[in-house]
ROSE-4610 file (N, C-alpha, C; in Angstrom, 1 decimal, always signed):
// ROSE-4610
residu = [X/X/X/X/X/X/X/X/X/X/X/X/X/X/X/X/X/X/X/X/X/X/X/X/X/X/X/X/X/X/X/X/X/X/X/X/X/X/X/X/X/X/X/X/X/X/X/X/X/X/X/X/X/X/X/X/X/X/X/X/X/X/X/X/X/X/X/X/X/X/X/X/X/X/X/X/X/X/X/X/X/X/X/X/X/X/X/X/X/X/X/X/X/X/X/X/X/X/X/X/X/X/X/X/X/X/X/X/X/X/X/X/X/X/X/X/X/X/X/X/X/X/X/X/X/X/X/X/X/X/X/X/X/X/X/X/X/X/X/X/X/X/X/X/X/X/X/X/X/X/X/X/X/X/X/X/X/X/X/X/X/X/X/X/X/X/X/X/X/X/X/X/X/X/X/X/X/X/X/X/X/X/X/X/X/X/X/X/X/X/X/X/X/X/X/X/X/X/X/X/X/X/X/X/X/X/X/X/X/X/X/X/X/X/X/X/X/X/X/X/X/X/X/X/X/X/X/X/X/X/X/X/X/X/X/X/X/X/X/X/X/X/X/X/X/X/X/X/X/X/X/X/X/X/X/X/X/X/X/X/X/X/X/X/X/X/X/X/X/X/X/X/X/X/X/X/X/X/X/X/X/X/X/X/X/X/X/X/X/X/X/X/X/X/X/X/X/X/X/X/X/X/X/X/X/X/X/X/X/X/X/X/X/X/X/X/X/X/X/X/X/X/X/X/X/X/X/X/X/X/X/X/X/X/X/X/X/X/X/X/X/X/X/X/X/X/X/X/X/X/X/X/X/X/X/X/X/X/X/X/X/X/X/X/X/X/X/X/X/X/X/X/X/X/X/X/X/X/X/X/X/X/X/X/X/X/X/X/X/X/X/X/X/X/X/X/X/X/X/X/X/X/X/X/X/X/X/X/X/X/X/X/X/X/X/X/X/X/X/X/X/X/X/X/X/X/X/X/X/X/X/X/X/X/X/X/X/X/X/X/X/X/X/X/X/X/X/X/X/X/X/X/X/X/X/X/X/X/X/X/X/X/X/X/X/X/X/X/X/X/X/X/X/X/X/X/X/X/X/X/X/X/X/X/X/X/X/X/X/X/X/X/X/X/X/X/X/X/X/X/X/X/X/X/X/X/X/X/X/X/X/X/X/X/X/X/X/X/X/X/X/X/X/X/X/X/X/X/X/X/X/X/X/X/X/X/X/X/X/X/X/X/X/X/X/X/X/X/X/X/X/X/X/X/X/X/X/X/X/X/X/X/X/X/X/X/X/X/X/X/X/X/X/X/X/X/X/X/X/X/X/X/X/X/X/X/X/X/X/X/X/X/X/X/X/X/X/X/X/X/X/X/X/X/X/X/X/X/X/X/X/X/X/X/X/X/X/X/X/X/X/X/X/X/X/X/X/X/X/X/X/X/X/X/X/X/X/X/X/X/X/X/X/X/X]
num = [1/1/1/2/2/2/3/3/3/4/4/4/5/5/5/6/6/6/7/7/7/8/8/8/9/9/9/10/10/10/11/11/11/12/12/12/13/13/13/14/14/14/15/15/15/16/16/16/17/17/17/18/18/18/19/19/19/20/20/20/21/21/21/22/22/22/23/23/23/24/24/24/25/25/25/26/26/26/27/27/27/28/28/28/29/29/29/30/30/30/31/31/31/32/32/32/33/33/33/34/34/34/35/35/35/36/36/36/37/37/37/38/38/38/39/39/39/40/40/40/41/41/41/42/42/42/43/43/43/44/44/44/45/45/45/46/46/46/47/47/47/48/48/48/49/49/49/50/50/50/51/51/51/52/52/52/53/53/53/54/54/54/55/55/55/56/56/56/57/57/57/58/58/58/59/59/59/60/60/60/61/61/61/62/62/62/63/63/63/64/64/64/65/65/65/66/66/66/67/67/67/68/68/68/69/69/69/70/70/70/71/71/71/72/72/72/73/73/73/74/74/74/75/75/75/76/76/76/77/77/77/78/78/78/79/79/79/80/80/80/81/81/81/82/82/82/83/83/83/84/84/84/85/85/85/86/86/86/87/87/87/88/88/88/89/89/89/90/90/90/91/91/91/92/92/92/93/93/93/94/94/94/95/95/95/96/96/96/97/97/97/98/98/98/99/99/99/100/100/100/101/101/101/102/102/102/103/103/103/104/104/104/105/105/105/106/106/106/107/107/107/108/108/108/109/109/109/110/110/110/111/111/111/112/112/112/113/113/113/114/114/114/115/115/115/116/116/116/117/117/117/118/118/118/119/119/119/120/120/120/121/121/121/122/122/122/123/123/123/124/124/124/125/125/125/126/126/126/127/127/127/128/128/128/129/129/129/130/130/130/131/131/131/132/132/132/133/133/133/134/134/134/135/135/135/136/136/136/137/137/137/138/138/138/139/139/139/140/140/140/141/141/141/142/142/142/143/143/143/144/144/144/145/145/145/146/146/146/147/147/147/148/148/148/149/149/149/150/150/150/151/151/151/152/152/152/153/153/153/154/154/154/155/155/155/156/156/156/157/157/157/158/158/158/159/159/159/160/160/160/161/161/161/162/162/162/163/163/163/164/164/164/165/165/165/166/166/166/167/167/167/168/168/168/169/169/169/170/170/170/171/171/171/172/172/172/173/173/173/174/174/174/175/175/175/176/176/176/177/177/177/178/178/178/179/179/179/180/180/180/181/181/181/182/182/182/183/183/183/184/184/184/185/185/185/186/186/186/187/187/187/188/188/188/189/189/189/190/190/190/191/191/191/192/192/192/193/193/193/194/194/194/195/195/195/196/196/196/197/197/197/198/198/198/199/199/199/200/200/200/201/201/201/202/202/202/203/203/203/204/204/204/205/205/205/206/206/206/207/207/207/208/208/208/209/209/209/210/210/210/211/211/211/212/212/212/213/213/213/214/214/214/215/215/215]
x = [-5.5/-4.8/-3.8/-2.5/-1.5/-1.1/-0.8/-0.2/+0.8/+1.8/+3.1/+2.9/+3.0/+2.8/+4.2/+4.2/+5.5/+6.4/+7.7/+8.4/+8.5/+7.7/+8.2/+7.1/+6.3/+5.4/+4.2/+3.8/+2.9/+1.4/+0.6/-0.9/-1.9/-2.4/-3.2/-4.7/-5.2/-6.7/-7.5/-8.6/-9.9/-11.3/-11.9/-13.2/-14.1/-14.9/-15.6/-17.0/-18.1/-19.4/-20.4/-21.4/-22.5/-23.7/-25.1/-26.3/-27.1/-27.7/-28.5/-30.0/-30.8/-32.4/-33.3/-34.4/-35.6/-35.5/-34.9/-34.9/-33.4/-32.4/-31.1/-30.5/-30.9/-30.5/-28.9/-28.3/-26.9/-25.9/-24.7/-23.6/-22.3/-21.6/-20.5/-19.1/-18.3/-16.8/-15.9/-15.4/-14.4/-13.4/-12.4/-11.7/-10.6/-10.6/-9.6/-8.8/-7.6/-6.7/-7.4/-7.7/-8.5/-7.6/-6.2/-5.4/-4.9/-4.8/-4.2/-2.8/-2.2/-0.7/-0.5/-1.2/-1.0/-1.1/-1.8/-2.2/-0.9/-0.4/+0.9/+2.2/+2.1/+3.1/+3.0/+1.8/+1.5/+2.0/+2.1/+2.6/+4.2/+4.5/+6.0/+6.7/+5.8/+6.4/+5.1/+5.0/+3.7/+3.8/+5.0/+5.1/+4.5/+4.2/+3.9/+2.6/+1.4/+0.2/-0.2/-0.8/-1.2/-2.3/-2.2/-3.2/-4.4/-5.7/-6.8/-7.4/-7.9/-8.5/-9.7/-10.9/-12.0/-12.0/-12.2/-12.5/-13.9/-14.8/-16.2/-16.1/-16.2/-16.3/-17.5/-18.5/-19.8/-20.9/-22.1/-23.3/-24.3/-25.0/-26.0/-27.4/-28.4/-29.7/-30.7/-31.1/-31.7/-33.2/-33.3/-34.7/-36.0/-35.7/-36.8/-37.3/-36.4/-36.6/-37.9/-38.7/-39.9/-39.7/-40.4/-40.3/-40.5/-39.5/-39.4/-39.0/-38.9/-38.5/-37.0/-36.5/-35.1/-34.3/-33.4/-32.7/-31.3/-31.1/-30.0/-29.0/-27.8/-26.7/-25.9/-25.8/-24.9/-24.0/-22.6/-21.6/-21.2/-20.8/-20.3/-19.0/-17.8/-16.5/-15.8/-14.5/-13.6/-12.9/-13.1/-12.0/-10.7/-10.3/-9.0/-9.1/-8.1/-8.1/-9.2/-9.5/-10.6/-11.8/-12.3/-13.6/-14.3/-15.6/-16.6/-17.3/-17.4/-17.9/-19.1/-20.3/-21.4/-21.9/-22.0/-22.2/-22.9/-24.1/-24.5/-23.4/-23.4/-22.3/-23.1/-24.2/-24.9/-26.4/-27.2/-28.4/-29.2/-30.0/-30.4/-32.0/-32.6/-34.0/-34.4/-35.4/-35.8/-36.5/-36.1/-36.8/-35.9/-35.0/-34.1/-32.7/-32.3/-30.9/-30.6/-29.8/-29.3/-27.9/-27.2/-25.6/-25.2/-24.2/-23.6/-22.1/-21.3/-20.0/-19.7/-18.9/-18.7/-17.5/-16.4/-15.0/-14.8/-15.0/-14.6/-13.8/-12.7/-11.9/-12.0/-12.1/-12.5/-11.2/-10.5/-9.1/-9.4/-10.5/-10.9/-12.2/-12.5/-13.6/-14.8/-15.9/-17.2/-18.5/-19.6/-20.8/-21.6/-22.1/-23.0/-24.4/-25.2/-26.7/-27.4/-28.7/-29.8/-30.5/-30.1/-30.8/-32.4/-32.5/-34.0/-34.1/-35.2/-35.7/-35.6/-35.9/-36.0/-35.0/-34.3/-33.6/-34.1/-33.6/-32.1/-31.0/-30.0/-28.8/-27.5/-26.8/-25.3/-24.3/-23.5/-22.2/-21.0/-20.1/-19.2/-17.7/-16.8/-15.4/-14.3/-13.3/-12.0/-11.6/-11.3/-10.8/-9.3/-8.6/-7.0/-6.5/-5.4/-4.6/-3.3/-2.7/-1.1/-0.3/+0.6/+1.7/+3.1/+3.1/+4.3/+5.1/+4.2/+4.8/+5.7/+4.8/+5.7/+7.0/+7.1/+8.3/+9.2/+8.8/+9.7/+10.4/+9.9/+10.4/+11.4/+11.0/+11.8/+13.1/+12.8/+13.9/+14.9/+14.4/+15.3/+16.1/+15.5/+16.1/+17.2/+16.9/+17.8/+19.1/+18.6/+19.8/+20.8/+20.3/+21.1/+21.9/+21.2/+21.9/+23.3/+22.9/+23.7/+25.1/+24.8/+25.9/+26.6/+26.0/+26.9/+27.7/+26.9/+27.9/+29.0/+28.8/+29.8/+31.0/+30.7/+31.7/+32.5/+31.7/+32.4/+33.5/+33.0/+33.9/+35.0/+35.0/+36.1/+37.0/+36.5/+37.3/+38.1/+37.6/+38.2/+39.3/+38.9/+40.1/+41.3/+40.8/+42.0/+43.0/+42.3/+43.0/+43.9/+43.2/+44.0/+45.5/+45.1/+46.2/+47.2/+46.8/+47.8/+48.6/+47.8/+48.5/+49.5/+49.1/+50.3/+51.3/+51.2/+52.3/+53.3/+52.6/+53.5/+54.3/+53.6/+54.4/+55.5/+55.5/+56.5/+57.8/+57.5/+58.6/+59.8/+59.5/+60.8/+61.4/+60.8/+61.4/+62.7/+62.1/+63.1/+64.4/+64.0/+65.0/+66.0/+65.3/+66.1/+67.2/+66.6/+67.4/+68.6/+68.3/+69.4/+70.4/+69.8/+71.1/+71.9/+71.2/+72.0/+73.1/+72.6/+73.6/+74.8/+74.2/+75.4/+76.4/+75.8/+76.9/+77.5/+77.2/+77.9/+79.3/+79.7/+81.1/+82.0/+81.4/+82.3/+82.7/+81.6/+82.0/+83.2/+83.0/+84.0/+85.2/+85.5/+86.7/+87.3/+86.6/+87.1/+87.7/+86.9/+87.4/+88.8/+89.0/+90.2/+91.5/+91.0/+92.1/+92.7/+91.6/+92.1/+93.0/+92.5/+93.3/+94.7/+94.8/+96.2/+97.1/+96.4/+97.3/+97.8/+96.9/+97.6/+98.5/+98.5/+99.4/+100.7/+100.7/+102.0/+102.5/+101.6/+102.2/+102.8/+102.3/+103.0/+104.4/+104.5/+105.7/+106.7/+106.6/+107.4/+108.0/+107.0/+107.5/+108.4/+108.2/+109.1/+110.5/+110.5/+111.6/+112.5/+111.9/+112.6/+113.1/+112.5/+113.1/+114.2/+114.3/+115.3/+116.6/+116.2/+117.3/+118.1/+117.3/+117.7/+119.0/+118.9/+120.1/+121.3/+121.1/+122.4/+123.2/+122.4/+123.0/+123.8/+123.3/+123.9/+125.2/+125.4/+126.7/+127.7]
y = [-0.6/+0.1/+1.1/+1.0/+1.7/+2.9/+4.0/+5.0/+5.6/+6.5/+7.0/+8.5/+8.9/+10.2/+10.8/+12.3/+13.0/+12.2/+12.2/+11.5/+9.9/+9.4/+8.1/+7.2/+7.8/+7.3/+6.3/+5.3/+4.6/+4.7/+4.9/+4.9/+3.7/+3.1/+2.1/+2.4/+2.2/+2.6/+1.5/+1.4/+0.2/+0.9/+0.2/+0.6/+0.9/+1.9/+2.3/+2.5/+2.3/+2.5/+2.8/+3.4/+3.4/+3.8/+3.4/+3.5/+4.2/+5.4/+6.0/+6.1/+5.7/+5.7/+6.1/+5.8/+6.3/+5.5/+4.1/+3.2/+3.4/+3.9/+3.8/+5.2/+6.1/+7.7/+8.0/+7.3/+7.8/+6.5/+7.0/+6.2/+6.8/+6.1/+6.6/+6.1/+6.9/+6.5/+6.6/+5.4/+5.5/+4.4/+4.4/+3.4/+3.0/+1.5/+1.1/+0.0/+0.0/-1.4/-2.6/-3.7/-4.7/-5.8/-5.6/-6.5/-6.2/-6.9/-6.4/-6.2/-7.0/-6.6/-5.2/-4.6/-3.3/-2.4/-2.8/-1.9/-2.0/-3.1/-3.5/-2.7/-2.5/-1.8/-0.5/+0.0/+1.6/+1.9/+1.0/+1.4/+1.4/+0.7/+0.7/+1.8/+2.0/+3.1/+3.8/+5.0/+5.8/+5.9/+5.9/+5.9/+4.8/+3.8/+2.5/+2.7/+3.4/+3.5/+4.1/+3.5/+4.2/+5.0/+6.1/+7.1/+6.8/+7.1/+6.6/+8.0/+7.9/+9.0/+8.5/+9.2/+8.9/+9.9/+9.4/+10.2/+9.9/+10.6/+10.6/+11.1/+10.3/+10.7/+11.1/+10.2/+10.6/+10.1/+10.4/+10.1/+9.5/+8.5/+7.9/+7.8/+8.5/+8.5/+7.7/+6.5/+5.4/+5.9/+5.3/+5.6/+5.2/+4.4/+4.3/+5.4/+6.6/+7.7/+8.4/+9.1/+9.7/+10.7/+10.9/+12.0/+13.3/+14.2/+15.6/+15.7/+14.6/+14.9/+15.0/+16.1/+16.6/+15.9/+15.0/+14.3/+14.9/+15.3/+16.2/+15.1/+15.1/+14.4/+15.3/+15.1/+16.2/+15.3/+16.1/+15.4/+16.1/+15.5/+16.2/+15.5/+16.4/+16.0/+17.1/+16.6/+17.6/+18.4/+19.8/+20.5/+21.1/+22.3/+22.7/+23.2/+23.1/+23.2/+22.7/+21.3/+20.4/+21.2/+22.0/+22.7/+21.7/+21.5/+20.7/+21.4/+20.7/+21.1/+20.3/+21.0/+20.4/+21.0/+20.2/+21.1/+19.9/+20.3/+19.4/+19.1/+18.0/+17.7/+17.5/+17.1/+16.9/+17.1/+17.4/+17.6/+17.4/+16.1/+15.7/+15.4/+15.8/+15.7/+14.3/+13.6/+12.4/+12.5/+11.6/+11.7/+12.4/+13.3/+14.1/+13.9/+13.8/+13.7/+12.1/+11.6/+10.2/+10.1/+11.1/+10.9/+12.2/+12.5/+13.7/+13.4/+14.4/+14.3/+15.2/+14.3/+15.0/+15.4/+14.5/+14.8/+15.4/+14.7/+15.5/+14.3/+15.2/+14.2/+14.4/+13.6/+13.4/+12.8/+13.8/+13.1/+12.5/+12.8/+12.4/+11.5/+11.1/+10.5/+11.3/+10.7/+11.4/+10.7/+11.5/+11.0/+11.4/+10.7/+11.0/+10.7/+11.9/+11.9/+12.2/+11.3/+11.9/+13.0/+14.4/+15.4/+15.7/+15.3/+15.4/+14.4/+13.8/+13.0/+11.6/+10.6/+9.2/+8.4/+8.9/+7.9/+6.9/+6.0/+5.6/+6.4/+6.6/+7.1/+6.5/+6.1/+5.5/+6.5/+6.4/+7.3/+6.3/+6.7/+5.7/+6.8/+5.9/+6.6/+5.6/+6.2/+5.2/+5.6/+4.3/+4.3/+4.4/+5.4/+5.7/+5.3/+4.4/+4.1/+4.4/+5.3/+5.9/+5.0/+4.3/+3.4/+4.1/+5.5/+6.1/+5.9/+5.6/+5.3/+4.0/+3.0/+1.6/+1.9/+2.8/+3.0/+3.6/+4.6/+5.3/+4.3/+3.4/+2.2/+1.5/+1.0/+0.3/+0.9/+2.1/+3.1/+3.1/+3.2/+3.3/+2.1/+1.0/-0.3/-0.5/+0.0/-0.2/+0.6/+1.7/+2.9/+2.1/+1.5/+0.8/-0.3/-1.0/-2.1/-1.4/-0.4/+0.3/+0.7/+1.3/+1.7/+0.6/-0.4/-1.6/-2.1/-2.4/-2.8/-1.8/-0.5/+0.4/+0.3/-0.1/-0.2/-1.4/-2.6/-3.8/-3.5/-2.7/-2.6/-1.8/-0.8/+0.2/-0.8/-1.7/-2.5/-3.5/-4.2/-4.8/-4.1/-3.0/-2.2/-1.9/-1.7/-1.3/-2.7/-3.9/-5.0/-5.3/-5.0/-5.3/-4.1/-3.0/-2.1/-2.5/-2.9/-3.6/-4.7/-5.8/-6.8/-6.4/-5.5/-5.0/-4.6/-3.7/-3.2/-4.1/-5.0/-6.3/-6.9/-7.1/-7.8/-7.0/-5.6/-4.8/-4.7/-4.9/-4.9/-5.9/-7.2/-8.0/-7.5/-7.0/-6.5/-5.5/-4.6/-3.5/-4.1/-5.0/-5.7/-6.5/-7.0/-7.8/-6.9/-5.5/-4.6/-4.3/-4.0/-3.7/-4.7/-6.0/-7.0/-7.1/-6.7/-6.8/-5.6/-4.5/-3.3/-3.7/-4.7/-5.0/-6.0/-6.8/-7.8/-7.2/-6.3/-5.4/-5.0/-4.4/-4.1/-5.4/-6.6/-7.7/-8.3/-7.8/-8.3/-7.3/-6.2/-5.0/-5.4/-6.0/-6.4/-7.4/-8.4/-9.5/-9.1/-8.1/-7.7/-7.0/-6.2/-5.3/-6.3/-7.4/-8.4/-9.0/-9.2/-10.1/-9.0/-7.6/-6.7/-6.6/-6.7/-6.5/-7.8/-8.8/-9.9/-9.9/-9.8/-9.6/-8.6/-7.3/-6.4/-6.9/-7.6/-8.2/-9.3/-10.1/-10.9/-10.0/-8.9/-8.1/-7.7/-7.1/-6.7/-7.7/-9.1/-10.2/-10.5/-10.5/-10.8/-9.7/-8.4/-7.3/-7.5/-7.9/-8.0/-9.3/-10.3/-11.3/-11.0/-10.2/-9.7/-8.8/-8.1/-7.2/-8.1/-9.1/-9.9/-10.8/-11.1/-12.0/-11.4/-10.1/-9.6/-9.5/-9.3/-9.3/-10.6/-11.6/-13.1/-13.3/-12.7/-13.0/-12.4/-11.2/-10.6/-11.5]
z = [+1.2/+0.3/+1.2/+0.6/+1.5/+0.8/+1.5/+0.9/+1.6/+0.8/+1.4/+1.8/+2.9/+3.4/+3.5/+3.8/+3.9/+5.0/+4.7/+5.7/+5.7/+4.4/+4.1/+5.2/+5.9/+6.9/+5.9/+6.6/+5.8/+6.4/+5.7/+6.1/+5.1/+6.2/+5.4/+5.6/+4.4/+4.2/+4.2/+4.9/+5.0/+4.6/+3.8/+3.5/+4.8/+4.6/+5.8/+5.4/+6.2/+5.8/+7.1/+7.0/+8.1/+7.5/+8.1/+7.6/+8.8/+8.2/+9.3/+8.7/+9.6/+9.4/+10.5/+10.2/+11.1/+12.7/+12.1/+13.5/+14.1/+13.3/+13.8/+13.5/+14.1/+13.8/+14.2/+15.0/+15.6/+15.3/+15.1/+14.9/+15.4/+16.2/+17.1/+16.3/+15.8/+15.4/+16.5/+16.9/+18.2/+18.1/+17.0/+16.9/+17.9/+18.2/+19.2/+18.9/+19.4/+18.7/+19.5/+18.5/+19.1/+19.9/+19.8/+20.4/+21.8/+22.8/+24.1/+24.1/+23.3/+22.9/+22.7/+21.9/+21.7/+22.7/+23.7/+24.8/+25.8/+25.9/+26.7/+26.1/+24.8/+24.1/+24.3/+24.4/+24.6/+25.9/+27.0/+28.3/+28.2/+27.5/+27.2/+26.5/+25.3/+24.3/+23.8/+24.2/+23.5/+22.0/+21.4/+19.8/+19.2/+19.9/+19.1/+18.6/+19.4/+19.1/+17.7/+16.9/+15.5/+15.7/+14.8/+14.6/+13.7/+14.0/+13.2/+12.7/+11.4/+10.9/+9.9/+9.9/+9.3/+7.9/+6.9/+5.6/+5.0/+5.2/+4.7/+3.3/+2.1/+0.9/+0.3/+0.4/-0.1/+0.9/+0.3/+1.0/-0.1/+0.1/-0.7/-0.1/-0.7/-0.3/-1.0/-0.4/-1.1/-1.7/-2.9/-3.6/-2.7/-1.6/-0.8/+0.1/+0.3/+1.1/+0.5/+1.7/+1.2/+0.2/-0.9/-1.9/-1.2/-1.6/-1.4/+0.4/+1.0/+2.2/+2.3/+3.1/+3.2/+4.5/+4.0/+4.9/+5.3/+6.6/+7.1/+8.0/+7.8/+8.6/+9.3/+10.7/+11.7/+12.2/+12.4/+12.9/+14.1/+15.4/+16.6/+16.7/+17.0/+17.2/+17.7/+18.0/+18.8/+17.8/+18.0/+17.0/+17.9/+17.2/+17.8/+19.4/+20.0/+21.3/+22.2/+21.8/+22.4/+22.6/+21.5/+21.4/+20.5/+21.2/+20.6/+19.4/+18.1/+16.9/+16.5/+16.3/+16.2/+14.6/+13.6/+12.4/+11.3/+10.4/+9.3/+8.4/+7.8/+6.9/+5.5/+5.4/+4.1/+4.3/+3.2/+3.1/+1.8/+1.7/+0.5/+0.5/-0.7/-0.7/-1.5/-0.8/-1.5/-2.9/-3.5/-5.2/-6.1/-5.7/-6.6/-6.3/-5.0/-4.7/-4.3/-5.0/-4.7/-4.2/-4.6/-4.2/-4.1/-3.0/-2.7/-2.3/-2.8/-2.6/-1.3/-0.1/+1.0/+1.4/+1.2/+1.5/+2.6/+3.7/+5.2/+5.9/+6.3/+7.1/+8.5/+9.6/+10.8/+11.6/+12.3/+12.8/+14.3/+14.7/+16.2/+16.2/+17.5/+17.6/+17.2/+16.8/+16.3/+16.5/+16.4/+16.5/+15.2/+14.4/+13.4/+13.6/+13.4/+13.8/+12.6/+12.5/+11.6/+12.1/+11.8/+12.3/+11.9/+10.7/+10.0/+9.0/+8.9/+7.7/+8.5/+7.5/+7.8/+7.2/+6.2/+5.5/+4.6/+4.4/+4.8/+4.1/+4.6/+4.1/+4.3/+3.4/+3.7/+3.6/+4.5/+4.4/+4.0/+3.1/+2.5/+2.4/+3.1/+3.2/+3.5/+4.1/+4.3/+5.8/+6.4/+7.8/+7.7/+7.9/+7.7/+9.0/+9.0/+10.1/+9.8/+10.4/+10.3/+11.1/+10.6/+11.4/+11.4/+11.6/+11.6/+12.9/+14.0/+15.2/+15.3/+14.5/+14.6/+13.6/+12.7/+11.7/+12.3/+13.3/+14.3/+15.2/+15.7/+16.6/+16.0/+14.6/+13.9/+13.4/+13.1/+12.7/+13.9/+15.0/+16.1/+16.3/+16.2/+16.2/+15.2/+13.8/+12.9/+13.1/+13.6/+13.9/+14.9/+15.9/+17.2/+16.4/+15.4/+14.7/+13.8/+13.2/+12.3/+13.3/+14.4/+15.3/+15.8/+16.3/+16.6/+15.5/+14.2/+13.1/+12.7/+12.9/+12.8/+13.8/+15.2/+16.1/+15.9/+15.3/+14.9/+13.8/+12.8/+11.9/+12.2/+12.9/+13.6/+14.3/+15.2/+15.9/+15.1/+14.0/+13.0/+12.2/+11.8/+11.2/+12.2/+13.4/+14.3/+14.6/+14.5/+14.7/+13.5/+12.3/+10.9/+11.1/+11.4/+11.7/+12.6/+13.7/+14.7/+14.2/+13.5/+12.9/+12.0/+11.1/+9.9/+10.7/+11.8/+12.6/+13.1/+13.7/+14.3/+13.2/+12.0/+11.0/+10.4/+10.4/+10.1/+11.1/+12.0/+13.1/+12.9/+12.7/+12.3/+11.2/+10.1/+9.0/+9.4/+10.3/+10.5/+11.3/+12.1/+12.8/+12.0/+10.8/+9.8/+9.0/+8.7/+8.1/+8.8/+10.2/+11.1/+11.2/+11.3/+11.4/+10.0/+8.7/+7.4/+7.6/+8.2/+8.3/+9.3/+10.2/+11.0/+10.5/+9.7/+8.9/+7.8/+7.3/+6.1/+6.5/+7.7/+8.0/+7.9/+8.4/+8.3/+7.1/+5.9/+4.6/+4.2/+4.5/+4.2/+4.6/+5.9/+6.6/+6.0/+5.5/+4.7/+3.4/+2.7/+1.5/+1.7/+2.7/+3.0/+3.3/+4.1/+4.2/+3.0/+2.0/+0.8/+0.1/+0.0/-0.9/-0.2/+1.1/+1.9/+1.3/+1.4/+1.1/-0.3/-1.3/-2.7/-2.8/-1.9/-2.0/-1.7/-0.5/+0.0/-0.8/-1.6/-2.6/-3.7/-4.1/-5.2/-4.8/-3.4/-3.1/-3.1/-2.6/-2.6/-4.0/-5.1/-6.4/-6.9/-6.5/-7.0/-6.2/-4.9/-4.3/-4.9/-5.4/-5.8/-7.3/-8.1/-9.2/-9.2/-8.1/-7.7/-7.4/-6.6/-6.2/-7.3/-8.1/-9.2/-10.0/-10.3/-11.1/-10.4/-9.2/-8.2/-8.2/-8.2/-8.2/-9.6/-10.6/-11.9/-11.9/-11.4/-11.5/-10.6]
């Protein structure tokens, strides 16, 4: 069963149980990663190691326990500032107590011991594995990929802008050429107007001369 913690960290839960009896009065909880690959990764990056926690939810005293015998379970673990904590966590009486709610979270290695009575008593809970370290590494990789993608996008945009600038340059040259050719057209037009004016003057001159010949 997977749960979502604060900061979107994933915690996987596994069913856990242990049995304490007159023949087996102690149980040590010291989880370790089973694969050697995980150990190699720990040397390379300390964030990769997952965190382990034990949640003891309830205790079951079997009906075979001696009547009126009190069964006490004790835990030994490490508390704040590495201080050793030794304390009973449940006490049940045979023939009258069959189930007891414990709800104890153990964040570090621990030793469970049958302090009194013969049991048998079963402890049930969840072994929680926090994979936030793995997520941090994956997040770092994804951030690197995003940065590389952003750099590629910026380079593509810069190339596109450069290409557009190169395409605009010939257009300006064409406009300059058109401006240069415009005066030539104006010169040809002025020449045509000058020729028409000369023709008009010659016609008027002929008209003036024609009456003189008639006299």
